[in-house]
Backbone as CSV, one residue per row, in Angstrom:
resi,resn,N_x,N_y,N_z,CA_x,CA_y,CA_z,C_x,C_y,C_z
1,UNK,-6.280,17.424,2.038,-5.156,16.681,1.503,-5.364,15.198,1.797
2,UNK,-5.099,14.380,0.799,-5.114,12.932,0.962,-3.682,12.442,1.050
3,UNK,-3.457,11.462,1.894,-2.124,10.910,2.052,-2.200,9.394,2.005
4,UNK,-1.319,8.779,1.221,-1.271,7.328,1.069,0.160,6.894,1.325
5,UNK,0.331,5.934,2.257,1.681,5.526,2.653,1.896,4.037,2.439
6,UNK,3.149,3.677,2.141,3.554,2.291,2.013,5.060,2.213,2.235
7,UNK,5.569,0.983,2.320,7.013,0.811,2.483,7.479,-0.358,1.640
8,UNK,8.778,-0.382,1.362,9.419,-1.472,0.644,10.629,-1.925,1.440
9,UNK,10.849,-3.222,1.475,12.056,-3.771,2.105,13.175,-3.795,1.074
10,UNK,14.325,-3.265,1.450,15.498,-3.274,0.577,16.656,-3.917,1.317
11,UNK,17.771,-4.043,0.656,18.960,-4.625,1.287,19.461,-3.776,2.447
12,UNK,19.231,-2.469,2.378,19.711,-1.566,3.422,18.662,-1.282,4.491
13,UNK,17.484,-1.890,4.380,16.421,-1.668,5.354,15.139,-1.223,4.672
14,UNK,14.183,-0.767,5.467,12.904,-0.336,4.925,13.001,1.081,4.358
15,UNK,12.305,1.290,3.248,12.169,2.614,2.654,10.675,2.936,2.676
16,UNK,10.317,4.044,3.313,8.931,4.457,3.444,8.591,5.491,2.384
17,UNK,7.386,5.378,1.813,6.915,6.309,0.796,5.613,6.937,1.248
18,UNK,5.378,8.145,0.799,4.116,8.838,1.070,3.711,9.581,-0.202
19,UNK,2.499,9.310,-0.653,1.938,10.026,-1.790,0.870,10.976,-1.301
20,UNK,1.060,12.265,-1.522,0.093,13.286,-1.097,-0.628,13.846,-2.312
21,UNK,-1.942,13.983,-2.191,-2.739,14.600,-3.245,-3.355,15.868,-2.662
22,UNK,-2.975,17.001,-3.216,-3.495,18.276,-2.728,-3.560,19.252,-3.886
23,UNK,-4.688,19.903,-4.021,-4.841,20.923,-5.045,-4.714,20.383,-6.459
24,UNK,-5.146,19.135,-6.680,-5.074,18.549,-8.005,-3.694,18.091,-8.416
25,UNK,-2.779,17.971,-7.462,-1.398,17.605,-7.780,-0.898,16.531,-6.820
26,UNK,-0.178,15.557,-7.367,0.442,14.514,-6.563,1.887,14.883,-6.242
27,UNK,2.300,14.627,-5.001,3.707,14.715,-4.619,4.071,13.406,-3.921
28,UNK,5.242,12.892,-4.232,5.719,11.647,-3.634,6.948,11.974,-2.801
29,UNK,6.957,11.469,-1.570,8.085,11.697,-0.665,8.584,10.358,-0.144
30,UNK,9.820,10.337,0.322,10.415,9.113,0.849,11.265,9.423,2.078
31,UNK,11.435,8.393,2.904,12.302,8.471,4.085,12.734,7.060,4.455
32,UNK,13.739,6.954,5.290,14.177,5.652,5.779,13.939,5.516,7.280
33,UNK,13.374,6.537,7.897,13.166,6.536,9.342,11.673,6.446,9.661
34,UNK,11.329,5.545,10.563,9.939,5.403,10.988,9.580,6.491,12.014
35,UNK,10.458,6.710,12.955,10.216,7.730,13.986,10.933,9.014,13.612
36,UNK,10.271,10.133,13.812,10.810,11.451,13.474,11.397,11.476,12.060
37,UNK,10.580,11.155,11.044,11.126,11.082,9.684,11.437,12.457,9.088
38,UNK,12.428,12.476,8.245,12.733,13.643,7.423,12.369,13.250,5.999
39,UNK,11.234,13.773,5.512,10.728,13.397,4.191,11.463,14.164,3.097
40,UNK,11.786,13.459,2.018,12.467,14.035,0.865,11.608,13.798,-0.372
41,UNK,11.397,14.849,-1.177,10.618,14.702,-2.407,11.344,13.795,-3.391
42,UNK,10.568,12.948,-4.061,11.109,12.072,-5.098,10.910,12.774,-6.439
43,UNK,12.013,13.100,-7.107,11.945,13.687,-8.445,13.076,13.130,-9.278
44,UNK,12.848,12.627,-10.440,11.533,12.336,-10.999,10.959,11.057,-10.394
45,UNK,9.654,10.945,-10.421,8.977,9.761,-9.892,9.008,8.680,-10.973
46,UNK,9.476,7.495,-10.605,9.579,6.408,-11.573,8.234,5.696,-11.753
47,UNK,8.098,4.997,-12.859,6.855,4.274,-13.155,6.510,3.229,-12.084
48,UNK,7.482,2.465,-11.550,7.120,1.496,-10.497,6.521,2.162,-9.251
49,UNK,6.986,3.349,-8.904,6.418,4.062,-7.751,4.983,4.472,-8.065
50,UNK,4.742,4.995,-9.289,3.375,5.370,-9.674,2.463,4.145,-9.664
51,UNK,2.967,2.985,-10.148,2.148,1.772,-10.174,1.794,1.304,-8.763
52,UNK,2.762,1.375,-7.859,2.498,0.983,-6.477,1.454,1.900,-5.855
53,UNK,1.585,3.203,-6.065,0.603,4.160,-5.548,-0.768,3.880,-6.148
54,UNK,-0.813,3.581,-7.453,-2.086,3.287,-8.113,-2.733,2.060,-7.485
55,UNK,-1.961,1.011,-7.181,-2.498,-0.192,-6.551,-3.070,0.120,-5.172
56,UNK,-2.380,0.948,-4.410,-2.849,1.317,-3.069,-4.145,2.112,-3.159
57,UNK,-4.191,3.074,-4.069,-5.392,3.903,-4.233,-6.546,3.047,-4.747
58,UNK,-6.266,2.094,-5.650,-7.305,1.199,-6.163,-7.922,0.379,-5.029
59,UNK,-7.082,-0.158,-4.139,-7.593,-0.936,-3.008,-8.437,-0.073,-2.081
60,UNK,-8.030,1.174,-1.873,-8.820,2.079,-1.039,-10.141,2.416,-1.720
61,UNK,-10.117,2.568,-3.058,-11.358,2.836,-3.792,-12.329,1.675,-3.631
62,UNK,-11.829,0.454,-3.688,-12.684,-0.719,-3.542,-13.356,-0.765,-2.177
63,UNK,-12.709,-0.205,-1.170,-13.287,-0.161,0.179,-14.043,1.146,0.437
64,UNK,-14.269,1.920,-0.637,-14.997,3.194,-0.559,-14.310,4.204,0.361
65,UNK,-12.979,4.210,0.329,-12.205,5.146,1.134,-11.497,6.187,0.281
66,UNK,-11.738,6.136,-1.035,-11.061,7.034,-1.953,-11.941,7.196,-3.198
67,UNK,-12.041,8.384,-3.775,-12.884,8.573,-4.961,-12.253,7.985,-6.228
68,UNK,-13.100,7.604,-7.176,-12.645,7.034,-8.434,-11.719,7.980,-9.200
69,UNK,-11.917,9.271,-9.052,-11.107,10.244,-9.789,-9.613,10.081,-9.510
70,UNK,-9.241,9.670,-8.291,-7.821,9.481,-7.970,-7.242,8.319,-8.774
71,UNK,-8.010,7.226,-8.882,-7.555,6.074,-9.653,-7.423,6.460,-11.120
72,UNK,-8.419,7.155,-11.649,-8.400,7.562,-13.053,-7.230,8.497,-13.342
73,UNK,-6.934,9.394,-12.420,-5.818,10.318,-12.625,-4.478,9.579,-12.645
74,UNK,-4.326,8.607,-11.758,-3.089,7.821,-11.752,-2.972,6.980,-13.017
75,UNK,-4.093,6.460,-13.519,-4.074,5.746,-14.799,-3.614,6.683,-15.912
76,UNK,-4.097,7.898,-15.870,-3.708,8.883,-16.881,-2.206,9.195,-16.788
77,UNK,-1.706,9.341,-15.573,-0.277,9.603,-15.376,0.555,8.444,-15.922
78,UNK,0.097,7.229,-15.686,0.810,6.059,-16.176,0.616,5.854,-17.674
79,UNK,-0.337,6.568,-18.250,-0.600,6.431,-19.672,-1.288,5.133,-20.001
80,UNK,-1.930,4.543,-19.014,-2.523,3.219,-19.203,-3.974,3.295,-19.680
81,UNK,-4.701,4.318,-19.277,-6.127,4.425,-19.619,-6.801,3.058,-19.625
82,UNK,-6.691,2.378,-18.497,-7.254,1.051,-18.361,-8.778,1.108,-18.421
83,UNK,-9.423,0.032,-18.835,-10.892,0.049,-18.846,-11.415,0.266,-17.434
84,UNK,-12.511,0.962,-17.350,-13.083,1.293,-16.041,-13.477,0.014,-15.314
85,UNK,-12.909,-0.155,-14.114,-13.220,-1.316,-13.284,-14.010,-0.846,-12.070
86,UNK,-14.905,0.069,-12.289,-15.621,0.703,-11.192,-16.580,-0.226,-10.482
87,UNK,-17.124,-1.180,-11.172,-18.222,-1.940,-10.563,-17.790,-3.266,-10.117
């Protein structure tokens, strides 16, 4: 399982996100607690969340910490089919 985490600052405090990739499927979870979090699945996942996850995975791919297939799959989910920026 691959896990990618990030957070956003909001008016009510930080919101933490986690994108898990397992078995060919993405799941997105959220919480507001840093310690002892209770993760809640995000359904439906909005386009801005997918874009943020795609940016995080792209940066990891550039550092050779994530395979290109993850970036391509997120592009497909977003319907962007962006030109390959592999090199």
